[in-house]
N, C-alpha and C positions, 0 to 999 in steps of 0.2 A: 503493500498498500505509499502510496505516496504520497509522503508530506506534504504539508498543506501550506501554501505561497507566506511570507513573513510579512504583513501588511506595514508600509511602515507614515505615519503619518505625517506631512507635510505645513509645514504656517501656507493661510489664506495671503492669494497675491491680492485678495479681492471678496466682496461679500458674493454669497451662496447659490449657487446656480438658482434654489428655491425663492431669494431676498426680491421682493418684487422692486427695491429697490439697485439692482444691478446694473439693470437697461438704463439706470441714468448716471451713474458714474461706470460702466462704460463707457457713453454716448460725451462725458468729460474727460474722462479720461482719446476718447480721439480724437475735441475739437481740440483741448485746452492751447495744442501744440500752434493752429492754427495764429491764436492770440496773438502769439510770440513772435508774429512773421507782422500781424500787423505792427505789431510794439517796432519791431525796428524799419516799418515805412517812416514810420511818425518818430522816430529816434532820427532818421537822412544816416545820408550815406557811409559808409568808413569814410575817415581822409584823418587815420591814426601814421604816427610813428612807421611802424612793425608794419605799415601794408602798403607807405613808400619807403623802403627800407628792404622786404626780401618777400615779401606774401604771389601779391604781386610778381615781380618779377623772379625769386625763383619756379615758378607754377610757371608761367611765359618760357625761362630757357630749358625749363625739363621740355615743357610739349612739343617745343622745338629741337630738341636736339642738340642747346649752345651748351649745356654739360658737359654731355660724353665727348665735345668733335671739339672742344675746348679753345671755343669760341671768344670765350668772355672770360675772365676771371676778376672773383676775392669782388661786379661791381654792387654789389649788398654791405660786404664789407664779411664780419667773420662769420653773422646769416648765410651768407652763402653758399655753406657748407651748408646745413640744415635740411632733413627730409621733404625734400617736398613733395613729398606727394600725399597735406593736407593742404596743401594749395591749391591745388587741381584741379578738385572736384570746382567751388568758386570761379574759380579761371573760366576751369569749359564750360558753364555755365554764363557766364559774364560776357562769356565771345558770343555765346550762341544764344541766349534770349533776353530782351531788353529787360533793363539794370535793378530796375526797378523790378520786377521780379524774379531776381536775382536774390535778393537780396530779402522779400519773400518766403522764397524755398529756404537761404543760408536759415532765417530766423526760428523756422516751423521746426529745423529740424532741429536748431540750441535750446525749442520748447519742450521737444521727448525728454529734458529730464523733470523736470514738471510727474506726467506719469509715473515717472521709475521711481523720484518723491516719495511722491502720491502711493505706491503698492510699497514699497521699504516700510511708509508709515503703518499703511495699513496692517501687515505679518507683527508690526512690534505694537505697538501700543490694543490698551487694551480696554475696549469702550462696550460695554451691552448693549445701548443701541443703534441699531447699523447709523440708521441716519446722526443720530455728533461724533460718530467715529467717519462716518462720508466727515462732518463739514471739518472736525476734528482733523482729519490726515490733508483737506487742502487745503487747512486757513497754513499748516505747516511749511506743507510742499512749494506753496506761493513765496512762505516767503518769504521759505528758501530759494531760491530760484530771482526775487526782488532785493536780492541783497544789493548794499552800494554798491562791491565788483559785479555783484550780476545781471545789476541793470547797465553797464556803457559798456556790457561784451553783450549788449542781443546789439544780434546785423553784425557784426562787426569778428572779426576780422586777425583777430592773436586766436581765438579755435580751445581757450578755456574749456567753453560751456560745452567744444565740443565730444573734445579724450575725456571728460568727465563722464560720458555718457556710459562709455565703455567703463569703468569703476566703478559709477554708478549700479551697473548691471549685472559685474560679476558679485555687488553688496549681494541685488537680488537675488540674480541664480542661489548661492549659499545660503542663503537666511531660506529660503524656499527646500531646500534638501540640505539644512544640518541634519535636522536626524536619522536623517538616510546617511548621511557622513558620517553620524555620532552611533550607528547599528545595524546597520547594512556585513556586508563580509567585506574583507577590508582590499578585495582586489578589483570592485565593484565601487567601493566607495571614493578604494582614489581616480576610479577613471572619472565617475560626474566630478571629485575634484578638477581637476585637470579639468573637462571642460570648461567650467566653471572660470575656473582664472584666460576663458580664453579672450573673450572683451575685452578686458584690462592688461594684458600684453600685445594683444593689436594695438589698444587705446597710445599704450608704451613709446614702441614702433613709432608713431606717428610723431607722438611727440613726449621726449620722454625727462620731459620735467616731473610726471604724473607718476614718473619712477616710484613716489615717494608711497604712495597708496596701493599701491602690487604688491612692494612688500609687507605695507600695511596688513593685510591682507590679508596674505601669508599666514603673516606671525601673528595675527588673535584668530584663524584658525589652532596652531597649534595649540593656543590659552584656551582656547574654546574649546575642543577636542579633550583637555586635560592633562596637557604632555605625554601623553604616551604611548609605546611605537602608533596604536593608528588614526591616531592626535602627527604624531610623523611623519606617519605615510600617507596623509591624507595631502598636509603645506606640504611634502617631498613634492607630492603632485599635481599639486595646484603650481607650483610655484613651475617647474616641469612645460607645465601649460601652456603657462604664465612666457613663458621665450621662447617654444614654436609660437603664441601669437606673435614675442617680435620678431619672428624670425623674416614670417611673414612678410609681417609694414613694415620692419628698419635692413634687410637679411640683406636682398638687392646694396643701398645707399652704402650699409657698412666697407660692403666691398667696393663698390665704389670706392672709396675712403681711402682702404687701405693703401689699396692695387695703386693708386694715386695718388695720395702723400704720406701713408707708412704707418695708418691711423679707426680701426670704423670709426670713430665718432672726436675726428675732426677734427678742430682743434682744444673740442675737450677733453677732459678728465686722462692730460696729455704727461701728466703724474708716476701716471701710470705708464702707457703708450711710447712714451720717448721718442713720438716722427720728429725726424727733424729736424725740416722748416722750423722751432715754434721750441721755444727752452720750457722746462717741466714744471706746468709751474700750470695752476686752474689760474681758470677767467672764468670773470661769474661778476654782477653789479653788488650784490646787499648780504652781508656778512654779517653777523650776532656776532659781538661780542659774550665772549664769557662770564660766566662766575653770576652776579645776581643779574646780573645786567639779564639772560636768558630768561630767568625767573621768573623779570617783570614784561620780557617783549610783547610780551598781547594787552597791556597799556598802551605802553611806550607807543607801538606802530598803529592805535584805536587815535589817540594823541597826538601825533606828529604821525602820516600815513604815508611823507614823501620817504624814512626810510622803511619802507619798504616797497614802492613804489613810485613815479615819476610824475605822477596825474593828487589830486589833494579828494578827500573822496570821503566818510565819513558814517561810520558802522558797528553797535557796541556787542557785535554777536555773540563774538570770540573772546573778549572778557569776561562774560559772563555767564560764558558756556567757560570759561574755565574757573571761575569762580565756582559754579554751579556741580564741577566735578569731583574738584576739593572738596565742599560739602559736601557732594553725592559718597566720598572715601570715607570722610572721615563717621560723617554719620551712622557707614556699615562696621567703619571698624569697635565703635563706643558703641553701638545698642543693636545690633547685624541686620538681619535684613529684614525682620517680623516690621512690618506695617500697622496702621492704622487703619481700617479698611483694606479693602480689596487692590492691589498695585496695578500700575497704573501704563506696566509695557512687560511682556515678556519675556522672561527673566536671561534667555539662549541669544536670543537676537537682540537684544537688549546687549547686554557679555557683550560681540562679537561686531558690533554698531560704534559702546563707549571704548573696544580696544583697537580698534581702525583709527579712529579719532587721534588717539590718545599716540598713537604709531609712530603714525601721521605728518604730528603736525614735531612731532621729535626726530622725524628722518628730511621734513622738510625742513628746520630749523640748524640741522646741521653745514647741514650744507646749505643753496644757495635761498633766501629767508626774500625769496621773490609775490610779494599781496598773493596774483593773480593766480601760482605757482596751488593755491592752497585752496584751490575756490570748490571742488567737493567735496572738503568737507567744513567751509562754512555753507554748500547750500544743505550740507544735516545740519548744519550747526540748533540751529530751529524743532530739533527731530531730536537729538539731544538734546541741547536744556529741556525739555517732557522726561526726556530721560530720570537724570542725571534729576531731576524735580522729587519721580516715583520714589527715585533710595531716600526722600527725609527723613525725616521723625516725628512724620505733623497725620494730622490725618488726610481721609482723598482728600475731604471738599479743598481743605491748605492746600492740597498738593497741586493741586487745581488752577487753585490760585495764583499762588503761584508765577508754575508755569505762564500761566498767560497776562501775568502783570505782566515779568520780563520776556514775553511779545512783542506786546502791548510797547513796549521800552523802546521795545529794537527798529518795531513799527515808525512809527511816529518821528524814532531821532537820526533814521536815513537819509544820510544826502548821497545821494550815486552824482562819480565824478564822470568830464566828458577828458575821449583820447584822440576829438579832433572828430565830427564831422559838419556833411555838407549840406545846408538848410537851405537850398538851390539844386535843386535835384540834377547833375549831367545824366548824358546820357553815354555814358563810359565811363572812366575808372582815372583815364587820365589824355588830353587833348596837348598840344602847345605846338607851336606854331614856326612857322616851314626853316627845317636846316639850314637849308642849303643843299644840302649830303643827294650823293643819287649812290645806290645801291654797288658802291665796290667793294670790292671780300681785299681789294690792300688794305683799307682807314681804319687804323687804328686811330682809338678816340678812348685819350685818358681819365682818370673819374680823382679828384681828391677833394683835404677838407673828408668832414666831422658830418654834414645834413644826407637826410636820407632823398634820396633821388632816383631808386634805380627804376621805379616805374614808371618813367617817363622812353622808356629805353625800348621799349617794344614802339615805341613808334614812331622809331631810326628804321631808315634802308635794310632791312633785313640780314645783309650784308658787311652792315658793317662791325669792324670787335673792339671788346672794349674791356682796355681792365684800369684796375683801380691801385690805384701808389698809395693813394692815405689812406689809414681807418679810423677807429674807433681804438680796432683792438691791434692792427698793427698801422705801427709809425715808419713813418721811413727812415728817419735820424734811429731808433736801435737795428743790434745787432740781430737779427731775424734771418734766416734760413729764407725764408721764406721775400725776403727782405730780394736773399739773387737770383733765385724762381722767378721777382719783376723784373727783376734788372737783364734776367737770361731774354726773356720776354721781347724786351722791347730790343735791347741787341741783337732777338733772330733778324728783329721786325727791317721791313725791308723797306715797304711802301712809306706813306705821305701821315702822318700824327696830328691826331689835333687834342684839344682839350676842353673840356666836356663841366660845365664845373658852377655854385651859385655867382652869378656876381658880384654879390657884398666879399663874399670871401675870393677873391685872386691873390692878393698880396701871401695868400699859403697859402696856395697853388704857387705861385711862384718859391718859395725855400720847397715843397715840395720836390717841384722838378728839379731843382738842382743836386736833389742828390740823387738822382739819377741821371746830370748831366747832359739835364735839358734846360731847356731854354725858352718865353713866351717865342710864339716873331714877332715882333714888331707895327699897332697896326690894324689885325688882324682878325679881326671880334667878329666874333654877330655873334646879335643879341637875339637870344628863346627864351620864347617869355611863354611859361603855365597860365593856357587859357584857362585852366578852370582853378585858377587863384580869386580865394575869402577875403581879406584881413583879416576878419574876428578866425578864420580857423589857428592860426597866431601862436604858440604857446607863448609860456611863460618866456623871457630873454635871459635870465638868471639859469635856468635848464639848459642853455642853446641850440632849443629847434623849435623857433619858428622855424613856417616854412615857405623860402620867399618867392618874391613873387617870380623874379627874373633873374636870366643863362647865361652866363658866356660862352662862343663857344670859337674857338682859339685855333689857329694853326704855331705848330711844336715846333722848336730848330730844334738836331745837337748841341752840342758844346763840342770845340776840339780840341781832343785830347793832348795833353802838359804833358 
């Protein structure tokens, strides 16, 4: 006689099939992402520094084969070496459909975070009445996506709210199968864990900055399953699945970088790979001091957002979550896990999400602490605040009131920033006045300065090559192997050479040119105008990122060897 098949209880992601509210919830989850597409149109077309520097150019270069053929080198500064796959879908959209439709689709995709957050909340929160539960889940999901940072990224091409889909989906799959992972035969549980990690791994391959939360989910799974043999097997399988996803989306690019520049992550992590073109140092923008400064960092960045970002914004969710988590841990230590009244959240999902949040935050603050890279935690914060409130030694009513009060404070104090938006909708991403250049395969155009303007290059004739001789990471006055490579490329070029850069920074260009034994030919400059320039897009002058309206295209001559 065959043994009875084991039945494993799963956490429900939605109201049961017999619940009359199920259809309404499904309609909300299906339709809500389109609201984010509408919001993207209301905010205006993206005009951020990152779009102008590399998100548009990298996709253009990849689609047209300029990377593989070596036509261009470094137009997008150090970001020239980032995986372009994340940028290609929007580039193809924006070059084949009306720009407003492209942004609407982008916003809709970013809006998929809402149903994922809703379902995570549904599996976590314990609320007997489904109508009340649906309202609470919708509230924490909406507040999760409408953070100060979340709003600023709707319809923008930073893609932190696109890769977050992979992190949240993996978390959702883990919660859905958490009891199966704890009770099923080891081999089947391992295979399930590997499949659950694929979305997170795919996201990391597209943008390595979300690796913090992929690692955090792997660690949280180990802790929640009890640090035993089964837990180690499941966590190892999760890691293998994540690596497989990473290889799918990054393998091709890692191989390209390795074969061309000596490192699969060039120029990043060169302390480990030690590619000869760069010194073995870390490249980054925001690092956190050690000691007590780390303990206070959530409050530091809430008071002064410039400590973790290039723009000003205000959002108190991370400091509030930080305090709530400390209180929850303290109350659990001193008062135990029993609370007055029913629990607010299921134990296993709560523990998994809290450990993911803690490990993700620790990893983030230990490496490059750019706030945008914290977006998965930023989105989960409202739900986690409710979970932490549920662990406090109060009555059920008081715990709900505490959580609701904290969420209301967050909602009314949010002040989103802006990375730059076009308020007059353009017909295309970039447009410039006539350059006077013909489709000449022998033409080399140099770029200099520290401004972001590679997005203008698709407006030039396709046969023109571009080479950047000065950028924020690679400065010509420094002894770098990559500068030797730039010098070799200039020396090997036999045709005419021009310089294209912002008109206001020509003196900076002259100094950079002299490092490569070049100089501007007198009285040869032609003005090239950014036709989509809007004065209000200028960023604060102290950030050295104000967008210029005018560029110069000048002849360059070689200096005689001494």
